[in-house]
C-alpha positions as CSV (number, residue, x, y, z in Angstrom):
1,M,90.3,91.8,113.9
2,E,87.4,89.4,112.3
3,D,87.6,85.6,112.9
4,I,90.0,84.0,110.9
5,G,87.3,83.3,108.0
6,K,86.2,86.7,107.7
7,A,89.9,88.3,107.7
8,A,90.6,85.9,105.0
9,V,88.4,86.8,102.6
10,A,89.2,90.9,103.2
11,E,93.2,89.6,102.7
12,F,91.5,88.1,99.4
13,V,89.8,91.1,98.2
14,G,92.6,93.5,99.0
15,T,94.9,91.4,97.2
16,F,92.8,91.5,94.2
17,A,92.3,94.6,93.9
18,L,96.2,95.3,93.5
19,I,96.6,92.7,91.0
20,F,93.6,94.0,89.3
21,F,94.3,97.9,88.9
22,G,98.1,97.0,89.0
23,A,98.5,94.8,86.6
24,G,95.7,96.1,84.9
25,T,97.0,99.5,84.3
26,I,100.3,97.9,83.0
27,I,98.1,96.1,80.5
28,A,96.2,99.5,79.8
29,T,99.2,101.5,79.3
30,G,101.1,98.8,77.1
31,N,103.6,99.5,80.4
32,T,104.8,102.6,79.1
33,D,103.6,104.7,81.5
34,Q,105.8,104.7,85.2
35,L,103.8,107.2,87.0
36,A,100.1,105.6,86.1
37,I,101.4,102.3,87.2
38,A,103.1,103.4,90.3
39,L,100.1,105.7,91.3
40,A,97.8,102.7,90.6
41,H,99.6,100.2,92.6
42,G,100.1,103.0,95.6
43,L,96.6,104.3,95.7
44,T,95.0,100.9,95.2
45,I,97.0,99.8,98.7
46,A,96.2,103.3,100.5
47,I,92.4,102.4,99.9
48,M,92.6,98.9,100.5
49,V,94.6,99.5,104.0
50,S,92.0,101.8,104.7
51,L,89.1,99.9,104.3
52,M,90.5,96.8,105.7
53,V,93.0,97.1,108.4
54,H,90.4,96.7,111.0
55,I,89.4,93.8,109.8
56,S,92.4,92.0,109.0
57,G,95.6,93.8,109.5
58,A,95.5,94.8,105.7
59,V,98.4,92.8,104.8
60,F,97.9,91.8,101.4
61,N,101.6,90.5,100.9
62,P,103.1,87.2,101.8
63,A,106.5,89.0,102.3
64,I,104.8,91.2,105.0
65,Q,103.0,88.4,106.4
66,A,106.4,86.3,106.8
67,A,108.0,89.5,108.7
68,L,104.9,89.4,110.9
69,W,105.3,85.7,111.9
70,V,109.0,85.9,112.2
71,T,108.7,88.6,114.8
72,G,105.9,86.8,116.7
73,K,103.2,89.2,115.5
74,M,100.9,87.2,113.6
75,P,100.0,83.2,114.8
76,T,101.2,80.6,112.7
77,V,97.7,79.2,111.6
78,R,96.5,82.7,111.1
79,S,99.4,83.3,108.5
80,A,99.3,80.2,106.6
81,V,95.4,81.2,105.8
82,Y,96.2,84.5,105.2
83,I,98.9,83.8,102.9
84,V,96.8,81.3,100.8
85,A,94.2,83.7,100.6
86,Q,96.2,86.5,99.3
87,V,97.8,84.1,96.7
88,A,94.2,83.0,95.5
89,G,93.2,86.5,95.3
90,A,96.1,87.3,93.2
91,V,95.4,84.4,90.7
92,A,91.8,85.3,90.5
93,A,92.3,88.9,89.4
94,A,94.8,88.0,86.8
95,F,92.4,85.4,85.1
96,L,89.9,87.6,85.1
97,L,92.4,90.4,83.5
98,K,93.0,87.6,81.1
99,Y,89.8,87.4,80.3
100,F,88.1,90.3,79.4
101,S,91.4,92.1,78.2
102,P,92.1,92.3,74.6
103,S,94.6,89.5,74.2
104,P,97.2,91.6,72.2
105,A,97.4,94.3,75.0
106,F,97.7,91.2,77.7
107,D,100.1,89.1,75.8
108,S,102.2,92.1,75.0
109,V,103.1,93.1,78.9
110,N,102.8,89.4,80.1
111,G,99.8,90.3,81.7
112,G,101.6,92.5,83.9
113,T,103.6,89.8,85.1
114,P,106.7,91.9,86.7
115,S,110.2,91.0,84.9
116,V,113.9,91.7,84.9
117,L,115.3,94.2,82.8
118,S,117.4,92.8,79.8
119,G,120.8,91.8,80.9
120,Y,120.3,93.1,84.3
121,M,122.4,91.0,87.2
122,L,119.7,88.7,88.9
123,G,121.8,89.3,92.2
124,K,121.0,92.8,91.6
125,A,117.5,92.3,90.7
126,I,116.8,90.3,94.2
127,L,119.0,93.6,96.3
128,V,116.5,95.6,94.4
129,E,113.4,93.7,95.3
130,A,114.7,93.1,99.0
131,V,115.4,97.0,99.4
132,A,112.2,98.2,97.9
133,T,110.4,95.5,100.1
134,F,112.2,96.8,103.2
135,F,111.0,100.3,103.1
136,L,107.4,98.8,102.5
137,V,107.6,96.3,105.6
138,W,109.2,99.1,107.6
139,A,106.4,101.5,107.1
140,V,103.9,99.0,108.1
141,F,105.7,98.2,111.1
142,A,106.2,101.9,111.9
143,T,102.6,102.7,111.1
144,V,100.1,99.5,111.7
145,I,102.2,97.4,114.4
146,D,104.0,100.5,116.7
147,D,101.3,102.0,118.8
148,R,103.3,105.0,119.1
149,G,102.9,105.7,115.6
150,P,100.4,107.6,113.6
151,F,98.4,104.4,112.6
152,A,94.5,105.6,112.8
153,K,94.9,108.6,110.7
154,T,98.0,107.8,107.9
155,A,98.7,104.0,107.7
156,G,96.9,103.6,104.5
157,F,98.1,106.8,102.7
158,T,102.0,106.5,104.1
159,I,102.0,102.5,103.2
160,G,100.3,103.8,99.6
161,L,102.9,106.3,99.3
162,V,106.0,104.2,100.0
163,I,104.8,102.0,97.2
164,T,104.5,104.5,94.5
165,I,108.0,105.9,95.1
166,D,109.2,102.0,95.3
167,V,107.6,101.9,91.9
168,L,108.7,104.8,90.5
169,A,112.4,104.2,91.5
170,V,113.0,100.6,90.5
171,G,109.6,99.5,88.7
172,P,111.9,99.6,85.2
173,L,114.4,97.2,86.8
174,T,112.3,94.5,88.7
175,G,108.8,95.9,88.0
176,A,109.1,96.6,91.6
177,A,106.8,93.6,92.9
178,M,107.8,93.9,96.5
179,N,105.1,91.0,96.9
180,P,105.5,87.3,95.9
181,A,101.5,87.5,95.2
182,R,101.8,90.4,93.0
183,W,104.2,88.3,90.8
184,F,102.9,85.0,91.1
185,G,98.7,86.0,89.9
186,P,99.9,87.0,86.7
187,A,102.6,84.4,86.5
188,V,100.2,81.9,86.8
189,A,97.7,83.3,84.5
190,T,100.3,83.4,81.9
191,G,102.9,80.9,82.2
192,T,105.6,83.1,82.5
193,W,108.1,81.8,85.4
194,T,111.1,83.5,84.0
195,D,113.5,84.5,87.0
196,W,110.8,83.3,89.5
197,W,113.0,83.2,92.7
198,V,113.7,87.1,92.2
199,W,110.1,88.3,93.1
200,I,110.5,85.5,96.2
201,A,113.6,85.4,97.6
202,G,113.9,89.6,97.6
203,P,110.5,90.4,98.8
204,I,110.6,87.9,101.6
205,A,114.5,88.5,102.6
206,G,113.6,92.3,102.5
207,G,110.5,92.0,104.6
208,I,112.0,89.8,107.2
209,I,115.1,91.8,107.9
210,A,112.9,95.1,108.3
211,G,110.3,93.4,110.6
212,I,113.3,92.3,112.6
213,A,114.8,95.2,112.7
214,Y,112.4,97.4,113.6
215,W,111.3,94.9,116.2
216,S,114.7,94.5,117.7
217,L,115.5,98.6,117.7
218,Y,112.4,100.0,118.8
219,L,109.5,97.3,120.0
220,Q,111.7,94.8,122.1
221,G,110.3,94.7,125.8
222,R,107.3,96.5,124.7
223,D,103.8,95.2,124.0
224,P,103.3,96.5,120.7
225,A,99.5,96.8,118.9
226,T,99.2,93.5,116.6
227,P,96.9,93.7,113.5
C-alpha cells in the first residue's frame, strides 16, 4: 500500500464515487428503478476496488474499516485516517450532487439518503442492514484479506456483485446502505437524520461479526495478507 496520506486520497476518491454514482442514480431515476440503483452501486465499487485496492486496500466504508481494525488487519491510526477520508468523500459528493441536480429531483428523494420503508420496524431495519453488511464484509475478507482467495482477479467483481444483490434484495426496506458513509454524506447535505442509528448500528455490527467470524474460522493461526 501507499503511505497513509496517498492512501487516504484513494479512500476519499472511492467513497466520493460511490455516493456520486449511487445517490446520483437514485436522484436521476426518482428512486423508481431498483435494478439501475443496484447496478450503479455495485459497478462503482467493482471499478473502484479494482483501481484502488493496491493503493489503500479499497475500503471505502467505515463498517469494513471497523471489521479490519477489530481483527487486527488495520492499525488504529490508519483506520481513523481512512474513516475521516471516507466520510469527507461522501459529504463532498453529496453536496456536489445537491449543487447541480435540479432541486425538485434532488428534494423528492432527499438527495439519495437511505430511508426505512414506511411502517417497517426499526429493529428489523437494523437487522437487515447488519445481514446485508455481513455478506459484504465476508466477501471482502474472503477475497482481499485471505491470501488463499481469488484476490488478484476477482476481488472487485465479487464485492461489486455482493453489493448489487444486497441492494436488489433489501434496498426497498432500508436503502441497503451497508455503509455509514453512504448514509452520512446525503444526510448532511439534506439535513435528513430520521432513524439515523439504523445505518450506523446495523452496518458496524454486521461488519464486525463477519470479520471476527471469518478470522476465527479461517485465518486464526495464519498470517493472512493485509490490504
